[in-house]
Every structure is written in structure tokens, then in C-alpha cells.
N, C-alpha and C positions, 0 to 999 in steps of 0.2 A: 599249456596242456597239449600233449601230443598223443595221437592214437597209438603210436608205437611205444608208449610208456611201458615200463615193466609190468607185465600182466599180474604177477603175484603181488606186487606192491599195490595194484589197484584193488585186489580182493582184500588185502590187509587193511587198507584205508576203509573199505566198506564195513569190514568187521568191527573196526575201532569206533566208527561213527554209530553203528547200530548198538554197540554196547553202551556208549556214552549217553545216547539219547533214549535208550530203552525202547527201540523200535525194531521191526523185523529187518534182517539183512537184505531180504529180497526188495524191500522198499527202497533201501539205499542204492542197490544195484540198478533198480528201475529208474531212480532219479539220475544216476550217472548216465544211463543209456539215453534218457530224454535230453540231458545236457549235451551229449555228443551229437545227438540227432539235430538239435537246434543249431549248434555250431556248424555242422555239416551243411545245413540248408543255406547258411550265410556264405558258405564256400562254393557250393554247387548251384545256388540259385533257389530262391524261396518258392518258385513255381514247381519245383520237384517234390514228389512225395517220398521223403527219405525216412528209412527206419534204421535205428542202431540197435544191435543186439550184443549183449555181453554174456559169455558163457560163465555161469556161476561157479563152475568147477575149475576151469583152466584160466579164466580171465580174458579169453580171446575176444576181440571186438570185430564185429562184422558190420559193414555199411552196405545197405541195399537200397535201390530205387524201385518203387512199386509202379508197375505199368498196367493199366486196365486194357483187357482184350476187347477190341471193337472192330466193326466192319470197315468203318471209314475214319481214318485218323485225322483229327482236327488239331490236336495239340500233342506233338511227339514227346513233350516233357513228361506227360502223365498217361499217354495212350500208346498202344502197339497194335499193329495189324494182325488179324487172325492167322494169316499164313505165316508170318514171321514168328508169331507166338508158338504155333504148332511145330515149327522147325526147331525151336528150342525145347519145347515140351509137347510131344505128340498128343497128350491128353487134354491140352488146353481147350477151353470152350469160351464162347462170348460171355463177357462179364467177369471172367476170372482175373486174378491179379498175378502178374509175372514179376519175379524178382530179378532185377538187373544189378549184378554185383558191382560195387564201386571200389576203387583202389583206396587204401588207407592214406590219409593226408595229415600233415602237420597243420595245426590251427594257429593262427596269429594271436597276438596278445589280446586284442579286443574280443575275438571269438572265445578265447579261453576264459576271459573275465565273465562273459555272458554265460558260459557253461557253469562257471562257479556259482553265479547268482541263481541259476536254475536249480542246481543241487541243493544249495542252502535253503531256498524257498520250499522245495519238495520235502526236504528233511524236516523243516519247521512245521509244515502242514501235517506231516505224518506224526510228529511229536505231539501236536495239539490234539489230533484225533485220538491218539493213544491216551492222552491225559483225560479227555472228555469221557471216553469209553470206560476208563478205570474208575472215575469218580462219580459218574452219573448214577451208578447203582449203589453208591455209598452214602446217599442222602439219609440222614437220620443217625449217622455214626459220630462218635467223638474221635477227633484226630489230635495228634501232637505235632507241633511245628516249632520252628525257630524264627523269631522276628527278623525279617530281612531289612525292612526300613519302615519308617512312619511318615505318612504323607497327609498333611492337613487333618491329623487326628485318626486317619484310617491306618490300620496296621496290616502291612503286607507280610505274609507268612510263607516261609519255605517249608513245604511238606515232604521234601525229599524227592518225590517224583512229580511234583507240581507246585504251583504257586497259588495261594489263596489270599483273600482279603477279609479282614474283620472291620466293617465300617464303624465309624465313631458311635453311631446310635445302637450298635450291637455290642458295645463294650459296657462293663459295669460302671456306674458313676464313680468318679474320682479314681479310676483305674488307669495306670500309665504303664507303657512298655517301652523298652529301649532296644536298640539293635543287639541281637545275640541272646535276648531273653527267650526262655522256653514258654510256650503258650499251649493251652489245651482249650479246644472249642468244638462246637457242634456244627456239622455240615447241614445247612438248611436249604441250600439251593445250588444247582450247577447248571449254568446256561452256556449254550454255544453262541458266541458273539463274534462280531467282525474281527476283533483283534485277538481272537482265540477263546478257548473255554474259560469261563469265569467261575471260580469256586468261592461261594460266599459262606463265611463262618459266623457263628454267633455265640456270645457268652450270656446273653439275656433271654434266649429262647426258653420257654417252659420245659421243653423236652431235654434241654441241656442238663437241667437238674435231675430229671428222671433218669437219664443215662448215667449220670454220676452215681446215683443210688444203685443202679443195676451193677455198676463196677464194684461198689463197696459192700453190697448185700448179696451174698451167694444165693439166698432164697429167691430173690427177684430174678437173678440170672437163670436159675433152674426152673422158673415158672411157678414155684409154690406160692409166691406172693405176687400179686398184680398191682401195678400203679394205674389206678383208674382215671384220676384227674390231677392236673397240676395248675396252680395259679401263682403268678409271681409279680412282685413289685421289685424289679431287679436291684440288687444291692441293699435292699432294706428288709423286706419280709416276703415269705412265701408260705403257701399251704399245699400239701400233697396228700391225696386220698389213696389209701392202700387197702387191699382186700386179700385175705389168706384163703387159699383153696384147701388148706389142711387145718381142721378144727383144733389140732393140738398146738398150732403155732400162732402166737400173737403177732399180727403184722406190724403193729406200732412198735412193740418191743424189739422185734427183729431189725427194724429200720434204725432204731435208736442205738442198739448195740450195747455191749458191756460198758457201763459208765459213760455212755454217750459217744463211744469211740467212732462208730460208723457215721452217725449224723455229723459229728464234729469234723470228720474228714471232708465231707461235702461242704459244710459251712466255711471251712478254711479255704477251699478252692473258690468259693463264691464271695470272698472278701468279707466274711462275717455276716452274711445275710441270714437273718433269723428264720428258722423253718418250723412250722407247725405240722406235725404228722398226725393225720386224722384217719379214723377207720371209716371206710366207705360202707354205705348201706343202700340196698335196693329201694328202701322206703324213703321217699323224698323228705318227709318231715324229720325223720331221725338223722338223715345225712346233713340236712341244713342245720339242725341243732348242734351236731358234731362240728360242722364247719365254722360255727360262730364261737367255738371255744377260743379263749378261756371264759367267755361270758356265759352265765347261766340263763336258760330260757324257761319261762313259765308256761307259755302257751303259743301254739302256732295255728294259723288259719290259712289253708292253701286254696288257691284258685287255679285249678288245672288248665282251664281254657287259656288264660293269659300268662301262665307260668309265673304267677306272682304269689308271694307268701308274706303274710303279716306275722311278725314275731313280737311277742310280748315278753319283756324282761323286767326284773325288779328295778325300782327307781334308782338304786345305787349302782346298778350294773349297766346303765345306758351308755356312759362314756366308754366303758370297757368293750361293749358290744360293737359300738360304732368304730372305735379305734382312733388313733391319731390321724386327723384329716380324713376320716372315713375309710381308713385303710383296711381295717378288719372286716367290715361289712362288704366293702368292694371286692376283696379277695374271696370272701365266702360266696358272693354272687357269681364271680367268674368260675369258681370251683364247681358250683352246683348247677350253673346255667339257669338260675331262678332270679327274678327281681325280688329283692328283700326290703320290706318296710319294717322299721323297728319302732316300737312304741313302749312306753313305760306302763306299768300296771295302772298308775293314776290316769294317764292319758287314755288308756283303753277303756277304763271304767267311765271316764267322763264322756267319751265318744259313744259308748254303749247307752248311757243314760240319755244323751242327746238324740240318738237314733230312736230310742224307745218313746221319748216325748214327741218326736216328729211323726212317728207312725201312729201314735195315739191321736195326735191332732188331726192327722189325715183321715183316720177312721171316723172320728167324731164329726168332722166337717162333711165328709162325703156320704156317710150313712145316716147322718142326722140322729146320732145316739148320744147318750150322756158320757161323761168322762170315764166312769167306772167300766162300762161295757167296752169302750174303745181301748182302755188299758188291758182288759182281759184278753181281747183279741190280739193285741200286741205281745203280751206276755206268753201267749200260746204259740208264738212263732210266726203268725201271719205277717207278711211284710208288704203286701200290696192289696188293693181292692180286687184285682183279678183273681188272686188266690182265694179270697173270701167268696167270690162269685162262682168259681168253678170247682171248688173242692166238694167231695161227697157231703151231703147234708148232715150225716151223722157225726162228722168230724167237728162241726160247729155245735151240734146238740150235746156232745159229750163234755163241753166246757162247763165247769162247775157254775151252777146258778142259771144255766140255759136249759130250755126245753125245745121240743121239736118245732113248736109254733114260733118261738123266738128266733130259732135258727132259720126257719123259712122266711120270716120277715126280714132278717138281716141280709140273707142272700138275695132276696127280691130287691131290696134297696141297692145292693151292690150292682146287680144287673142293670137297674134303672140308671144308676150313676154312669156305668160304662156306656150305655146307649147314648146318654146325653153328651158324654165326652166325645164319643165317636162321631156324633153329629157335628160337634164343634170342630173336631179335627178334619172332618170331610169338607166343611166350609172353608177352613183355612187352607186345606190342600188345593182346593179349586182356585183360591185367590193366588196361590203360588204357581199355578199352572201345571201341576202334576197330573199326568194322564190317568184315566180310570184303569187302563190296562196294567199299570204298575201295581195297583191294589189287588189285581187278580193273581199276582204271583204268590204262591203258597209261602206262608211264613211272614209276609209283610202285613203289619197291622196299620190301622188308620193313624195312630200316633207316629209310627215309623215313616208314613208317607209325608207327614209334615217335616220331620227331621231331614228326610231325603230332599224334599223340595227346597228347604233352607240351604242345602249344600249343592243346589243346582243339578240334582239328579231328578229329571222330570219325565223321562220316557223309559220304556222297557230297554231300549238300546243303551241308554245312559247307565242303567243298573247292571245290564249284562257286561258292560265295559269296565265295571269296577273290579278292583282286586280285594281280596279278603281284608288286607290291612286298611284299605280305604274305609271299610265299614266298622271295624272294631278297634282301629288304632294300631300304632307300632312304637317300638322303642328304638332310639338311635343315640349315638354318642356324638356330642357336639363340644368341641374344645376340651375333650377329656371328661366331660360330664354327661352322664346318661340321662336322656330326657324322653318323656312320653309324648307322642304326637296323637291328638284325639282323632277318633274315627267318626264317620257320619252318624253311626248308631251307638255311639258310646253311651253307657248308662241304661241300655235296653236289656241287659243281662243275657246277651247271646255270645256264644263262644265262636271259635274259628270254624268248627264244623257246621254250625247253624248258618253262619255268614256265608260260607262257601256254598252250602246247599241253596240258599236264596239266590246267589249269583248264577249258579248252574241252572236253576229253574227259569230264571230270567232269560238265560241264553237259549233254552229250549223254546220259550214263548216267543223270543225274538227271531227264531228260526236259524240261529247260529249253529246249533247242534240238535241232535235228536235224543229221544229217551234211550235209544240203544247206546248212544255215545256215553250217556250218564252211567248206564249199567257197566260199560267197559271200564270206567274209572272207579267203580265200586260204590256209586251212589244211585239209589233208586228212589223214586217219588212214592211215598205212602200217602195217599190222598185223604187219610183220616187224621193225620197229624201234621204239625208244622215243622217237624224235625226230620233231617235226612236219615234214611235207614240203609245200612250197608246191604248190598245186594245179596251176599251170602246168608245174612240173617233172615231176609225175606224168604229165601229158598228153604231154610230150615223151618220157618214158621209154616210154610205151605205144606211141607212134608209131614210136619206134626199134625 
């Protein structure tokens, strides 16, 4: 490579490389200048500060050596005396850089090879940066590509202006591709890595199916129909929840299409994956019932605090509701973000009877009443001795066959029973070594103190250091199976808000935070109740 090379040819090469690699022409010219600069240093000496400049219009190449203006020259390769500098340029000042023109030279074979490597590397870096900038904003799109090669089950795909990978676990089961095959996939991640930008594609991602529907259903593309949730068991079955913003358009029918043409196009792309299209509802119970289709649901019982729902189905619908290997209920749970327990009518009736018998026995034993009175209390909806003890007296007196004296006696016995139990719990709490201060935290009952002590929570600091999940439990997936991990206060009928309030009060008592800090996060302590009250509600109450 020679500096005296044909100038127009140099610019033509830059134009050709820029077009081929889809990068800016200026980047290629800059790479050429840096290559010439590096080769010139090897010719004139690495200690020199040499710059190469290529005129982007004429292709003319200039080589200059930069010299810093100083009072006392220590290294004449990079420095120049102020007097000499002002002789060349009267405006020169200390610290300025003076350009010393260098004659054009021919580079040897090794220098030319080095220059070529610099150009190739710079162009490759620019191409990688262009590719990253182009695709980083396209995450969430569907792209078409051609299979370039298959390595260990991973499919390397040519996207035209970039190369992407579909990893083996992002392909549908039993799906195979060969070189030259066309492939459609979803961009779910773009990363800048050492070996260049990596574009990751998926055919199993839930949003891949959602984007396919958006391509097939014009109402989704136009925003008339929204895809609210998607759950997939890739290659087998999927559920998609849709909502129409126009009352005159049926979202399910629009997604199915005439004679199923629209949904069939998506099914074909997903290798025959069966798709249940469900109408989304803001009401959790209705949405869950829809999600369990095609099974019929008789009754649902929701627990808002734990996001858990109990669904009762007819005896002959149990296998349909659960699905093959639990697939139907698992997808419904993913779609709705609720944990779903399914019972038959017979199981639910049996359990209800068992609970009724258990409550009746508890009342008979604790209140020292006969079986009839105990059953009357249970049938009226009382579930614990605490409820009997603290409800308004007239609620008990209104029970058929009861009068005010009977109600008074029953409530008195309930209070006596609670006092005896609290004394027992207090004794046990002391044996476990739980500090008195823990019991002073609002919302913590004597029975809770025993449960906390059994789980090694014995000081206010221990309680303050707990997380909400530690108290009420949490769900996690282990080896593909969803399991519930018990909390310290499991079975105490407290939700996440109450558990969080107890922990925050413990932190105030421990001195970790102040009441003002609690107000900032929206929790204030109402000293008349055991439950947290949002700060804005307290303000409204005070204004009223």
C-alpha cells in the first residue's frame, strides 16, 4: 500500500466498503487514515505523534507530525521551542500544537499488512455498532430470516443486515430447520458482547404468538382489540386473553376469523399448537372462569390477599378442568396470575361439612355449650372464638332461639376462654424466650408470639428484619412444579398488608425508621386498630 496510490481509487474503495457493510463513508475514510497513521509511525518512529488526514472530496493524503510548544525542549520528537514555533506561526502560544508536514512515503509490505488489519478491524467494529444500534430498538418485533447454519441444535439466522441466533430451547418441540430454510421469530433480547452484538430470537416466547395475532388480525393492529395476557405451553397448547374497546366487535370472533382462517394461520406457524381464545374481564372471578374453559365452573372462592382462588366444578368436569398433566389449570394460572385450586362438588361439600363439624366441636368445647348451640353458631357463619367474643352483642342475640341473656353468657364464656388461652400462650412465649417488647408491637397477638418464637423470631429486631413473605409464606417453582412455602404466621388469617404493617411497626419500635418514614410510604399507625391505614385515608377521616 502506498500513499501515492490513485486518490480517486482510494475514495472508490471507501464508497464500496461503506455500501457493502452498510456503514458511513466517513467511518471507512477515518479507518483508512488511522491505518496510514499507524504505518507511518512504524516508518518515522513510534515516539512521534503522527496524524494522517484524507480529504473526503479529492482523496489527497497529508501526513503531519504534531509538536507541543514548550519553554524548554526535552524531547524534540514531540516538542518545539516557543521561539521556533513563533517563527513558523506568529500566533503560537505555550501548550499549542504545531503541525510539521512530513513527506509522503511508500510503505513496505509489513506496514501495508498492518494498515490493512487496522482498516478491517475498524470497519468490523463500525459494522457491529451499526448492527447493535439498528436492532436494540427492535426488541419485541417479529423478523424474517434465512437459516445460515445449525450448530448443536442452535439455529444461526441471517437477517440481511445482521446475524441472529435461535437457541435450541427457544425452538418449538420437534421443530427442525435446515440451511436455506426461511424462519420467522421474535426478537426478545439484543446484547453488546465481546464478540459483537448478539441478537436472540425465540419461537416459544408468549409474545411471539401475540405478535402473530397482531399480523393476522387488523383490529389488533389498529388497537380496537387488545391482547391482555398470553400463556403458552410451546408446541402443545396456549391461551390468549383479548379485550375489545368497541362494544360492537366481538374480540374472540375477530381473532378466530371467518371459518377460523385467522387463528388457523397462527396455528400453522406454531406447528399445530392448539390455541384457546378467551375474553378478558376486569373481574378476577369471571376472568378465571373464562380461562378454565372448556370446563364448566359451579362456584369460585377468592382470597385477594394471597392471590389464590378455589374453583368448584361438577364431578364429571374435573379431568377437563385440570387438563392433560395439569396443562389446562396451569395455563389458566399463568394467564390470570392467580393460584388455582380445583375441587369437585362432592369434595367441596365434604370439606364444608368437615369444617362445620370442626367449628361446632370447637365452640362446644371452648364455650362449654351443648351441640345444638354450637351448631347454631357455626351455621350463622362464626368461624372462631374471637369472632364470638368481639362481635356486637345483638348479632348473637338475633340468632333464632337466643335471647340477650344467652348472648351475654356466650360472649362472656368466649372472653374467659380467650383470657385462659392468652395466659397459656404467654407462658409458652416466655419458655421460648420471646421478649415482652415483641408483644407490644401493634397487631401481634399472644398466639402469634408463640408462632414467632417457634420460628426463632424472639426480639423486636428479629421481627423488624423479616420480609412480608417470611410471615405469610410464598410460592415458588421447583423443578417445574409450583410449591407453597409456609410463613411463620401461616393460618392466622392475615394478608400481605397486615403483615407488612406489623413489620413496619416493629422497625419503628426498633428505631430503624420513624413514624414520618412510615407516612412517606403510605402507612400510618392507627392506635385503635390492628390494621394499617393508608395515610391519605386518615387525612380524609380527619377532614370529615
